[in-house]
Each structure stands twice: as C-alpha cells, then as structure tokens.
SEKOL-705290 format. One line per 8 residues: number of its first residue (from 1); for each residue x, y, z of C-alpha. Coordinates in pm, 1 decimal, padded with zeros to 6 digits. Example, Ala and Ser with C-alpha at 12.3 -4.5 7.8 and 13.67 -1.06 7.14 Angstrom:
# SEKOL-705290
1> 01230.0:-00450.0:00780.0 ~ 01367.0:-00106.0:00714.0
***
This chain:
# SEKOL-705290
1> -00752.8:-00584.0:-03116.1 ~ -00748.1:-00350.3:-02887.4 ~ -00851.0:-00442.9:-02502.8 ~ -01082.1:-00136.5:-02451.0 ~ -01140.5:-00223.2:-02099.6 ~ -00794.0:-00107.3:-02011.8 ~ -00891.8:00220.4:-02127.4 ~ -00876.1:00387.3:-01807.7
9> -00548.8:00221.2:-01688.4 ~ -00421.5:00356.9:-02003.1 ~ -00532.0:00711.1:-01980.2 ~ -00416.2:00725.7:-01633.1 ~ -00095.9:00591.9:-01732.5 ~ 00005.2:00856.4:-01985.3 ~ -00143.8:01153.1:-01777.0 ~ 00112.3:01065.3:-01477.4
17> 00412.3:01019.9:-01753.6 ~ 00255.5:01384.7:-01888.7 ~ 00305.9:01513.7:-01520.3 ~ 00651.3:01326.2:-01463.3 ~ 00485.1:01135.9:-01179.1 ~ 00581.3:00772.6:-01283.2 ~ 00672.4:00512.7:-01044.7 ~ 00973.6:00318.3:-01079.0
25> 00847.5:00008.9:-00966.6 ~ 00474.4:-00147.0:-01057.5 ~ 00308.9:-00449.0:-00962.5 ~ 00049.8:-00589.4:-01200.3 ~ -00224.5:-00802.7:-01047.3 ~ -00543.8:-00958.2:-01106.6 ~ -00688.1:-01283.1:-01234.9 ~ -00508.1:-01439.7:-01548.6
33> -00666.1:-01325.6:-01889.9 ~ -00729.7:-00959.1:-01816.7 ~ -00445.3:-00841.1:-02023.7 ~ -00166.1:-00732.0:-01768.9 ~ 00105.9:-00877.1:-02019.9 ~ -00036.5:-00690.8:-02296.7 ~ -00020.3:-00352.7:-02016.1 ~ 00327.6:-00476.5:-01948.9
41> 00428.7:-00453.7:-02318.5 ~ 00222.5:-00126.2:-02385.7 ~ 00412.1:00020.3:-02074.8 ~ 00754.0:-00058.2:-02191.7 ~ 00679.9:00042.9:-02531.6 ~ 00561.0:00363.0:-02401.7 ~ 00855.0:00369.6:-02186.6 ~ 01124.3:00339.0:-02459.2
49> 00934.2:00513.5:-02747.9 ~ 00775.9:00211.3:-02958.4 ~ 00436.3:00299.9:-02915.1 ~ 00223.1:00528.7:-03071.2 ~ 00067.7:00815.4:-02817.9 ~ -00258.9:00719.4:-02667.5 ~ -00280.2:00364.5:-02807.7 ~ -00415.5:00054.9:-02616.2
57> -00255.3:-00286.5:-02490.3 ~ -00382.1:-00526.1:-02765.5 ~ -00434.7:-00888.5:-02822.8 ~ -00256.0:-01106.1:-02913.7 ~ 00025.9:-01011.7:-02710.0 ~ 00300.8:-00817.1:-02886.8 ~ 00622.4:-00840.8:-02700.7 ~ 00863.4:-00547.4:-02809.1
65> 01172.1:-00620.6:-02930.4 ~ 01459.9:-00310.2:-02771.5 ~ 01791.2:-00351.7:-02632.2 ~ 01680.8:-00168.2:-02320.8 ~ 01415.3:-00433.0:-02235.1 ~ 01455.9:-00736.2:-02022.2 ~ 01118.1:-00993.9:-02004.9 ~ 01238.4:-01218.3:-01725.1
73> 01038.9:-01536.8:-01701.6 ~ 01136.6:-01923.8:-01554.2 ~ 01372.7:-02103.7:-01795.4 ~ 01185.7:-02331.4:-02010.4 ~ 01320.9:-02630.6:-01802.9 ~ 01214.9:-02503.5:-01482.3 ~ 00895.5:-02362.5:-01288.4 ~ 01066.9:-02039.6:-01061.0
81> 01273.4:-01783.7:-01161.2 ~ 01612.3:-01805.2:-00990.3 ~ 01867.5:-01570.0:-00792.3 ~ 02102.2:-01585.6:-01084.0 ~ 01844.3:-01448.6:-01339.4 ~ 01769.9:-01139.5:-01084.1 ~ 02135.4:-01060.1:-01035.8 ~ 02199.8:-01088.6:-01422.4
89> 01917.3:-00851.6:-01450.1 ~ 02008.2:-00602.5:-01166.3 ~ 02338.2:-00597.7:-01342.4 ~ 02210.6:-00486.1:-01690.3 ~ 01963.1:-00244.4:-01505.4 ~ 02268.8:-00066.8:-01396.2 ~ 02409.7:-00039.1:-01723.9 ~ 02390.3:00280.4:-01956.5
97> 02066.0:00288.2:-02152.4 ~ 02169.4:00175.8:-02523.9 ~ 01933.2:00419.0:-02676.2 ~ 01906.3:00693.2:-02396.6 ~ 01562.4:00629.9:-02311.1 ~ 01599.0:00483.9:-01992.0 ~ 01568.1:00103.1:-01908.4 ~ 01257.4:-00140.1:-01858.3
105> 01238.4:-00482.3:-01674.9 ~ 00963.2:-00712.7:-01661.2 ~ 00910.1:-01007.7:-01438.7 ~ 00633.0:-01249.3:-01525.0 ~ 00506.3:-01387.2:-01312.1 ~ 00657.1:-01227.6:-01007.3 ~ 00540.2:-01483.4:-00788.0 ~ 00756.8:-01750.7:-00965.5
113> 01060.0:-01579.3:-00760.8 ~ 01230.2:-01801.8:-00568.3 ~ 01272.0:-01637.6:-00163.7 ~ 01630.4:-01580.9:-00248.3 ~ 01552.4:-01389.4:-00583.7 ~ 01281.5:-01203.4:-00452.1 ~ 01544.5:-01093.6:-00163.0 ~ 01794.0:-00990.8:-00421.6
121> 01566.7:-00770.2:-00582.0 ~ 01447.2:-00541.6:-00320.8 ~ 01729.8:-00291.5:-00312.4 ~ 01685.2:-00217.4:-00678.9 ~ 01305.0:-00186.8:-00634.9 ~ 01355.6:00046.7:-00349.2 ~ 01640.5:00247.5:-00540.5 ~ 01617.9:00167.5:-00920.7
129> 01924.3:00251.0:-01101.5 ~ 01895.9:00549.1:-01327.9 ~ 01567.3:00631.6:-01552.0 ~ 01452.2:00264.0:-01514.1 ~ 01112.0:00149.8:-01475.0 ~ 01040.9:-00230.3:-01331.1 ~ 00717.9:-00375.8:-01384.2 ~ 00631.9:-00692.5:-01185.6
137> 00328.9:-00932.7:-01329.1 ~ 00136.7:-01177.0:-01097.1 ~ -00201.1:-01348.7:-01161.1 ~ -00215.3:-01453.3:-00778.4 ~ -00015.7:-01293.1:-00475.7 ~ 00064.8:-01667.5:-00369.3 ~ 00396.0:-01656.4:-00236.4 ~ 00469.0:-01311.6:-00334.4
145> 00650.0:-01160.9:-00030.3 ~ 00522.6:-00862.5:00162.4 ~ 00872.1:-00687.7:00126.8 ~ 00792.1:-00685.0:-00272.5 ~ 00425.1:-00525.9:-00211.0 ~ 00575.5:-00246.0:00001.5 ~ 00855.3:-00127.9:-00238.9 ~ 00594.4:-00148.5:-00556.5
153> 00286.9:00050.8:-00677.2 ~ 00020.8:-00176.2:-00694.6 ~ -00219.9:-00155.9:-01012.1 ~ -00520.8:-00389.1:-00998.1 ~ -00706.5:-00543.8:-01276.6 ~ -01072.7:-00619.3:-01294.3 ~ -01309.3:-00785.3:-01550.4 ~ -01496.5:-00543.6:-01770.8
161> -01889.7:-00585.3:-01737.2 ~ -02009.9:-00922.1:-01879.2 ~ -02193.9:-00748.4:-02195.3 ~ -01874.7:-00537.4:-02261.3 ~ -01664.6:-00867.2:-02279.9 ~ -01916.3:-01029.8:-02465.6 ~ -01934.6:-00801.9:-02749.2 ~ -01537.7:-00800.1:-02750.5
169> -01526.8:-01135.2:-02803.2 ~ -01808.3:-01175.5:-03044.5 ~ -01560.1:-00924.7:-03242.8 ~ -01264.2:-01201.7:-03253.5 ~ -01508.7:-01514.2:-03345.7 ~ -01888.9:-01435.1:-03420.3 ~ -02129.4:-01699.7:-03303.6 ~ -01883.8:-01889.5:-03052.8
177> -02009.9:-01992.5:-02747.3 ~ -01873.4:-01719.7:-02575.4 ~ -02141.3:-01677.8:-02284.7 ~ -02025.6:-02042.4:-02151.0 ~ -01657.2:-01957.8:-02204.5 ~ -01663.8:-01626.6:-02018.1 ~ -01847.4:-01781.9:-01744.4 ~ -01601.2:-02102.8:-01701.1
185> -01309.3:-01801.6:-01710.4 ~ -01433.4:-01584.6:-01422.4 ~ -01529.7:-01296.1:-01641.0 ~ -01172.0:-01287.4:-01785.9 ~ -01187.9:-01203.2:-02192.7 ~ -00858.7:-01359.4:-02256.9 ~ -00901.0:-01642.2:-02040.1 ~ -01230.9:-01691.8:-02234.0
193> -01067.5:-01755.6:-02544.3 ~ -00874.8:-02044.9:-02410.8 ~ -01184.5:-02185.2:-02221.3 ~ -01399.2:-02195.6:-02525.3 ~ -01152.8:-02490.4:-02648.1 ~ -01181.4:-02672.8:-02302.4 ~ -01560.7:-02642.1:-02271.0 ~ -01605.9:-03026.8:-02342.4
201> -01356.4:-03072.3:-02038.8 ~ -01527.4:-02892.8:-01824.5 ~ -01861.1:-02997.1:-01883.9 ~ -01734.6:-03369.0:-01816.7 ~ -01571.4:-03284.6:-01523.1 ~ -01878.3:-03052.6:-01349.8 ~ -02064.9:-03379.4:-01446.8 ~ -01800.8:-03570.7:-01229.0
209> -01843.1:-03366.0:-00946.6 ~ -02241.7:-03362.6:-00961.4 ~ -02201.1:-03747.3:-00947.6 ~ -01987.6:-03746.4:-00656.6 ~ -02150.5:-03478.4:-00509.3 ~ -02498.0:-03708.3:-00526.4 ~ -02315.7:-03994.8:-00345.6 ~ -02244.3:-04171.8:-00688.6
217> -01915.5:-04256.5:-00863.3 ~ -01550.8:-04318.1:-00739.7 ~ -01349.7:-04032.3:-00589.8 ~ -01034.2:-04225.8:-00672.0 ~ -01124.5:-04321.3:-01048.2 ~ -01243.7:-03934.0:-01088.8 ~ -00892.5:-03841.2:-00957.0 ~ -00720.1:-04052.3:-01192.0
225> -00891.7:-03862.4:-01502.7 ~ -00813.5:-03562.0:-01383.9 ~ -00446.5:-03625.6:-01319.9 ~ -00391.3:-03672.2:-01702.5 ~ -00485.7:-03280.4:-01740.6 ~ -00290.1:-02999.4:-01641.7 ~ -00302.4:-02909.4:-01247.0 ~ -00290.3:-02546.3:-01296.7
233> -00599.0:-02606.2:-01552.6 ~ -00782.7:-02822.9:-01298.0 ~ -00741.6:-02617.9:-00970.3 ~ -00804.3:-02266.0:-01148.9 ~ -01128.4:-02435.7:-01284.1 ~ -01238.6:-02559.1:-00932.8 ~ -01126.4:-02239.9:-00752.1 ~ -01361.0:-02044.3:-00958.8
241> -01654.6:-02314.2:-00937.3 ~ -01594.5:-02308.5:-00567.4 ~ -01585.3:-01921.7:-00547.8 ~ -01931.3:-01922.9:-00724.1 ~ -02069.4:-02164.6:-00514.9 ~ -02019.5:-01980.7:-00185.8 ~ -02152.5:-01692.0:-00376.3 ~ -02480.0:-01899.9:-00453.5
249> -02499.5:-02009.4:-00118.5 ~ -02508.1:-01659.7:00056.7 ~ -02758.7:-01513.9:-00224.9 ~ -02942.6:-01792.2:-00302.1 ~ -02892.5:-01681.1:-00692.2 ~ -02721.1:-02046.8:-00863.6 ~ -02802.7:-01908.2:-01225.5 ~ -02577.2:-02086.8:-01441.3
257> -02397.9:-02268.3:-01178.7 ~ -02247.0:-02569.6:-01352.8 ~ -02327.0:-02764.9:-00989.3 ~ -02664.8:-02900.3:-00952.7 ~ -02873.8:-02707.6:-00631.7 ~ -02904.1:-03062.3:-00509.5 ~ -02536.2:-03117.9:-00466.1 ~ -02509.3:-02736.2:-00333.7
265> -02733.5:-02809.6:-00036.2 ~ -02599.5:-03136.1:00022.4 ~ -02240.6:-02951.6:00094.7 ~ -02148.9:-02786.2:00443.2 ~ -02157.6:-02436.3:00339.6 ~ -01958.0:-02333.6:00608.4 ~ -01678.8:-02512.6:00486.2 ~ -01682.3:-02413.1:00128.2
273> -01403.4:-02100.2:00182.3 ~ -01209.1:-02369.1:00381.0 ~ -01219.9:-02573.7:00065.0 ~ -01163.8:-02276.8:-00135.1 ~ -00857.5:-02173.4:00088.5 ~ -00704.9:-02533.4:00013.8 ~ -00746.8:-02522.1:-00346.5 ~ -00555.9:-02183.7:-00323.3
281> -00294.1:-02273.9:-00125.6 ~ -00220.1:-02606.1:-00410.1 ~ -00251.7:-02304.0:-00678.3 ~ 00035.0:-02101.2:-00488.3 ~ 00273.2:-02423.5:-00492.9 ~ 00496.0:-02453.3:-00817.7 ~ 00426.3:-02728.4:-01039.4 ~ 00574.4:-03075.1:-00941.3
289> 00588.4:-02967.9:-00597.4 ~ 00306.6:-03231.6:-00491.3 ~ 00202.1:-03551.5:-00568.8 ~ -00116.7:-03430.5:-00828.9 ~ -00302.0:-03765.4:-00800.1 ~ -00279.0:-03817.3:-00463.8 ~ -00365.2:-03429.3:-00387.7 ~ -00665.3:-03480.5:-00614.8
297> -00786.8:-03776.8:-00437.2 ~ -00790.1:-03593.2:-00124.7 ~ -01004.9:-03289.3:-00259.9 ~ -01251.5:-03532.6:-00436.8 ~ -01324.7:-03751.0:-00116.1 ~ -01410.6:-03435.1:00048.8 ~ -01629.7:-03321.4:-00194.6 ~ -01800.1:-03661.5:-00213.4
305> -01797.0:-03630.7:00169.3 ~ -02020.1:-03297.0:00138.4 ~ -01729.4:-03107.5:00265.5 ~ -01812.2:-03236.3:00628.1 ~ -01486.3:-03263.6:00738.8 ~ -01308.5:-02972.4:00510.5 ~ -00971.1:-02971.9:00645.9 ~ -00600.9:-03093.3:00658.5
313> -00627.3:-03406.7:00458.3 ~ -00507.0:-03622.6:00170.2 ~ -00529.4:-03293.8:-00052.6 ~ -00279.4:-03116.2:00157.9 ~ -00086.5:-03448.9:00294.0 ~ -00021.7:-03471.7:-00117.8 ~ 00113.6:-03140.5:-00131.5 ~ 00338.2:-03170.1:00185.1
321> 00494.8:-03548.0:00012.2 ~ 00680.4:-03358.3:-00239.0 ~ 00781.8:-03023.6:-00097.1
***
C-alpha cells in the first residue's frame, strides 16, 4: 500500500532530483510509525534506478537489494551502532560504484550510534565521496550530536490528518478499532498497526494509572507487572499519554483521554512537563543501561503522589545505577 501522506515529500524530492539539487546527506526525523524507513528505501531506489518514477513509499517496508546500497543498523546482539561499523561503511563508500549509479548508505536509527561512531562519520557527512547519498533515520533526536545535525539536511515527517489516517488504515483491515489504536499511536498510522494488537495491554496500563492516581493500588506491584513488558513500549506509551495530558490541562479538552478527569485534576499540572522530560530522558537511553523495575517504581511513585515532588527520583536513580 502506498503511503499517501508522503506525497508532498516524494514530489519535492523528485523535483529537486530533476533540478540536480539533491543533498548528499539527509536526516529523516519524526515520530515512529510515519514511514521514514519506507521513505529511505524509496529514496535509495530512486537514486539507484530501482523505483518507477513518481511512485510513493509503500507499506510494508520493502528494502531494496543492490550492491551499491548499505543499510546499517545495530547488530542483533547489541543496542548500538559502533565505530567499526561506521568505519567499514565509510570505507565502502570510497569504493567505485558497482553499477555506476552512485552509492547509498542508510543509518537506522542514527541516534543508536555511539559518540565515537558519530564522530567518525562527520567528515564523510561533510564531504561524501563521489556520488554518494547518506540517509540518517531517527525517531527521536535523543543523543544525536549537534555536529550531525549541522552536516545533514533535515526532513521532518508529521502525522496525516486523523480522517485520512483512518481511511488508509481501514483499507488495510476494514472494521478494526483503528480510532483507539491511532490515538494510542499518537496519530502515526504505521504505529497504529502495532498498537491495534496492544489495545488490551494499554487499557490495563491506563486502568493501573487511574487507580494509582486516585490514591489506590501499589506502585511497586504495578511496576513489577510493567517490568515484564518491553521498556520501550511502556515509555513510549507513557510519553504520549503525558503529552496528551499536558495539552488537556491547558485547553481543558480531555476528550478521548485514557486518564480520568479526576486524576488529571489531582496532578500538579506544572510538573507534567517535568515528568515528560524524565520519561524522554529514559527513552533516550540504550536498552539495558538502567534498572527497569526500579525506574518504573520511581515513575509510578511520583504518579501516585500527584507529581507533587516531580524531579530526580528513583526513576533517574534507576537509570544511573547501570549507566
């Protein structure tokens, strides 16, 4: 299926290609689930002559197979892209194109590069060898150094209108609970596909937060249950929820919010952004770099206290224990 919301992006890219004004290094940014990786695959296909002119990026992701394309991600047994991987990529880019159409390197996710790996890429980003195109993909700016930003042209991806996203999703699976899934996914259609299978889990998590927020339940017991889930899933869901709460607190429009209004009123609204900042800091950490259960205990104890004392707590202590 074509990702229609990337139509303006694809038209702009093709027009720049026609005019000979394509950048040598681009950074694709935006929330997960908007099709950035499909866009990267499409861009590489256009560059290497593999895509019909004017076609759109598609779902599911189709990774092109080509001798002049490298798609670099963390090894299966690791969470980071290391310096040796970048050095090998840079070395390969300096070789002559196998088929004469230039070379493409995709780094996904770019914020998974170690500091040394990112530093070793800087010169190549500034002066790519030959007719090379470097595409960096990131769902969050996270630990991405400013030096990387300054050497890439930034392309931001945003969610489509809700009605358009729902229409696309309904073509994929008519009659599914796409409205709820899309809300959980923060408006990102591809993330909603995964969220559809997770609705029962997120409903149970919302129930836990509502109970804690009303002064009931045990933050320790909830943390023990949540620690069995994927930490990235938990933190991403919490970040979206708290962001929605912050908007609802300002606009007084809480329609569709998974948290009861009574709980929202009990929260110290000034500290919602502090709480979100703590969650985002954790999201920026590599998996396995902090004690998940201790971190969740800290977050949930703060929540149960109505965010009254939001700040450095067991949440960040748990992060520091293993860094």
